[in-house]
C-alpha positions in Angstrom: 13.9 -27.5 -5.2 12.6 -29.5 -2.3 9.4 -31.4 -2.3 7.0 -28.6 -1.6 7.3 -26.4 -4.8 4.3 -27.9 -6.5 2.1 -27.4 -3.5 3.2 -23.8 -3.1 2.5 -23.2 -6.8 -0.9 -24.8 -6.3 -1.7 -22.5 -3.4 -0.6 -19.5 -5.5 -2.8 -20.6 -8.4 -5.8 -21.1 -6.1 -5.2 -17.6 -4.6 -4.5 -15.6 -7.7 -6.0 -17.6 -10.5 -4.0 -20.0 -12.7 -1.8 -18.2 -15.2 -1.8 -14.8 -13.6 1.7 -15.0 -12.0 5.0 -15.8 -13.7 5.8 -19.0 -11.7 8.9 -19.7 -13.7 10.8 -17.1 -11.6 11.1 -19.3 -8.5 13.9 -17.2 -6.9 12.0 -13.9 -7.3 9.9 -12.6 -4.4 6.2 -13.4 -4.8 5.2 -9.8 -5.0 7.5 -9.4 -8.1 6.0 -12.3 -10.0 2.4 -10.9 -10.0 1.0 -11.2 -6.5 -0.2 -8.0 -4.8 0.4 -7.6 -1.1 -3.0 -9.1 -0.1 -2.4 -12.1 -2.3 1.1 -12.5 -0.7 -0.3 -12.6 2.8 -3.1 -14.9 1.7 -0.7 -17.4 0.2 1.5 -17.4 3.3 -1.5 -17.9 5.6 -2.9 -20.7 3.4 0.5 -22.4 3.6 0.5 -22.0 7.3 -3.0 -23.6 7.5 -2.1 -26.4 5.1 1.0 -27.4 6.9 0.0 -26.4 10.4 3.1 -24.3 11.0 3.9 -20.6 11.5 5.9 -18.9 8.7 7.8 -15.9 10.0 7.0 -12.5 8.6 9.7 -11.0 6.5 10.9 -7.4 6.0 10.0 -5.5 2.9 13.5 -6.1 1.6 13.4 -9.8 2.2 10.1 -11.2 0.9 9.5 -14.9 0.4 10.0 -16.5 -3.0 8.8 -20.0 -4.1 12.4 -21.2 -3.5 12.5 -19.7 0.0 9.2 -21.1 1.0 10.2 -24.5 -0.4 13.4 -24.6 1.6 11.6 -23.4 4.7 8.8 -26.0 4.5 11.4 -28.7 3.8 13.2 -27.8 7.0 10.0 -27.5 9.2 7.5 -30.1 7.9 8.1 -33.7 8.6 
């Protein structure tokens, strides 16, 4: 994992409440670890605000996981 996983997990915990999502499944789409669709959008928007970047929307078949977001942030944030 890159250097952003802990920050992503922190945003997820702030959005959903600590312990409500299975954060051990870092390669699993966020909506499959316990986030509903509104939480998913809220997490992505919070990360965009936090890092002042735009995170592209995904299709329903290709949703962001913690690992995906970590790699994306590592490639975009300097």
